[in-house]
Structure formats: C-alpha cells, structure tokens
N, C-alpha and C positions, 0 to 999 in steps of 0.2 A: 503494499501499500503507500503508495507517493502522497504526501501530508502538503496540503496546499492553504487549509485554513488552520489557524493558531489563535488559542487563548492562552490566557494565564492569569494568575493571581501573585502579587508581590508582597514583600513586608510584612508576612506572618511570622510574629517571633516567639520565642519561650526562652527562657532562663534554666538552664542545666549545668551539672558539673559532670566531670569524667576524668579518669586516671589514665594518663597515657606513659609511654616509653618509647624514646627513639635511639636506636644505636647511632644513628646519623648525627643528632645533634647532642647526644647524652643527658637531655632533659627528661625528666620524669617527675611525675606527682600528681595530686589531686588540684583540680582547679575548675574553674567555671567559665560559662560565656552566656553571653547575650547571642542567640542564634537568631538570626533571619532566614526565612524559608520564601524562595520563588518558585512556581511551578508553572509550566508551559504544557498542555496539551496539544492534539494536533488529530486532524481529520482529512480524509481527501474528498469528502463531501458533506452536506450539510444535512443536520434531522429534519422531521417533518417541520418543526417551527424556525427553519432557517437560521439554525445555531448548530456549534458544534455539541455544545450541551449549554444548559442555564449557568451563568457564570457564578449566580449566588449560592448555588449547590456546590460547585468546585471549592468556594471560598470556605464555606461550612465542614466541607472534608478537610479541608488543609487545616482549618483554625481546631478541629476536633483532635486530630493527631497531634497537634502542638500543645493543647492543652494536657494531654494523655502525658507528656515528658515535661511539662513547665516544673520548675521547682523539685527535679530528680535527679538520683545520681545514678549516671548511666554508664553501665558497666557491661564488659565483655565478658563471654561465658567462660573464660579461663580465670577472671578475675573476681570469683565467688569468695575466695578467701578473704576480699578487701572490703567487704561491706562494712560500713561505719555505723555499729549501734543499729539503732531501729530506723534510721534514715530511710524516706522511701526511695526504693529503686527501681530502674526498669533494667532487665538483662536481657542483651541481646545475644542470644546462646550461640550464634554463628561466628561470630567474630570475636578475635582474643583481645581486643580492647575497641573501643568506640571512638570512631574518628568521624570527621566530616563527611568520608566518602561513604562511611557505613551509615551515617544518618540521610544520605541524600538517598542511598540505596532502599533503605528502611522507608521512608516516606514514599518513593515509586511503587514498592510492593503494596503498601497500606492502601495507597489510590486506586491502583489497579484492582485491588480487591472489591472495593467500594463500586467500582465502575464495572463490575461483570454482569449487571442485568441487561436482557436484550435492549432496553433503550439505549444504550452505551454502544452499541456494538460497532458503530462507524468511527469509534475513537482508535487512532492509531497510537502512534508514541505518547510517551509519557517522560517528561524531562523535570528535573528538581535540581536546584542549585539551592546549597547549604552556605550561609555566611556565616562566618565566626569573626566578629569584629568587621571594620569598614573594609578591609584589603586582602582577607583570606578566605576562598571559597572551594567548594567541591560541586561537582555537577555528575549526574547519574542519569542516562536516558535507556530506555527501555520500550519494548513493547507493551501494549496494556495488559499482558497476559503473565509478565514477572511476577512471581510471587514473593520473592527477595528474601529478606531475614525475619527469623523467629525471635520472639522475646517473649518474657514474662514478667511479670511486676511482683514485687515484694513489700 
C-alpha cells in the first residue's frame, strides 16, 4: 500500500523515569524525562467520511497511552531487580532497558492494536516519534499490523 494521505497528532506528553546504561558513554542511572509524542498515520485512500480517520479518536488513543505511562518508572524486563519500593512501574518485558526507541515501538504497537477494527482497514503505516527533551528523539514506523512490545504494570 502506497500512502498518499497523512494525518497526525503532535505534542502529547508524559513524565516518566527510567534506568539506562550505555557502554558507549559509560553513563548509567535512574533519571526522568518529559517525553513528547508525535504520531503520524497514513492511508492510500479515504474512508466513507472522506478522512483517513477521525483525528479526535487518534488524539484520544495517544493520550490514553501517555496517561498509562505518566509518572511511572519504566523498566526493561531484565531490570526487575531494580524496582524501587512501591513506586508504580510499567515493565517492558521484551527489552533489556526502556529507551526512546523502545517507547516509540511501544506506541506504534498500542496504536495499531486500537486500530484493528474493520473501520480502520484502510490505514497503512503508523509512525511515532518520541522526544526526550528538545533536541533528542527516536522514530519508529511500521504497518498497522505490528504488535510491538509487551508490558505489565505493577
């Protein structure tokens, strides 16, 4: 499917902490960010209402996902021993640590799940950009059928 119509939502934000380590920079530790999420979806044709989809529905989906992560500690599946007391966590079971790249893939997977009904069958690619601060971002794009990452909350 070749996309010719694009719609998007920008600036949905949430606050979260994560623990990262990098062999390249040698940095490691618990820290937090204000994340901003931009979403773009596309279609090769328009639906019966002459839209890719109702933009307010897309904004509600993205905002709901962001609320679920807001003010949580985001941990990779291998970081379970690093839980801090009773702090509310979201565990990303399929990655060793939660990065911007993992968050972008997670949002694509969750949005794709929400768009599985027949009314959204014309939607093609889903792209998500996750911003960490003003100048750092990661982007993930896939077809609407990608399931992406699994998580659990504690």
